[in-house]
Steps between C-alpha positions, in 0.01 A plus 500: 500500500253671728664838442452465123127438531473778760664743256268396216201546730618847605534601132142395443377686809665821381297475182186449706591805712525712189166367379337576835639853488342524155163403651551758775581758233178412315301533824662833580431620145132404529476669840645825369291483183178463700564718805748761373416593141757782507772229501363328190831484310682358803223242546504393136879470501486286815232283336706450184828426679323275751324306224830442322675385819213283619441351157861407438612390845188332637454315172863393523452386858189290444514389138867436434578144597790561735498139621668375182773761538559405863505126423737559209737697723479236773581223251793700362623563853474133594689390187790738558474714813835673455446576129149628566615727783790640297265587211245645740769707673584666168130569438458639853795736460347626175164546674660699781656735243161537334336581834758773553443645153122486543507668840732774368267553205194517727674743735614722214154509344343566839737792567446645154124481543522654848710788367266553208202505737662741743679739263261540211154640464323204346136439430291275721490234227877461501511528879258209540688280255842575651376444856356159409825407325701602807285280724553203270874563473526511879312171532713339229810605693366344819409172329836483323677563831334189641590310184861607535499393864370152415754473221787592734386238753483242220849596383636447854335157509651410163848606615456300820386193302794520260 
């Protein structure tokens, strides 16, 4: 049962990581806005994206009552360990497919933005927005890679427990 609670905790920590990156993005945006006014569009984009990330994920981390979810899963596991693990295995396999699709989407968008930035003569407004988006896509890829790793470890534990 420990591996189930460990997996649920790692899911929650990934959300917190995204929220903390949002706070970092806000700080970086403020820094550039104050000290480098020529990067105003980049700074504002970082502020907006950071506020969205921090608002959604930090709120989810602190305000969503995850304890009820964990207790509910523990009770379900204790009632029928094998049934719970079989259902969770199906969900985990679906999540792994979603991680793959998300990472492919992030990579494709990142490459498209990189090509647009390098091959076109764009204005500084667009350059600032696209650069901020690329930074956030790269960070999303990193966070999702850790999420995928935790999910794979959990899947191995489920298979071992079955």
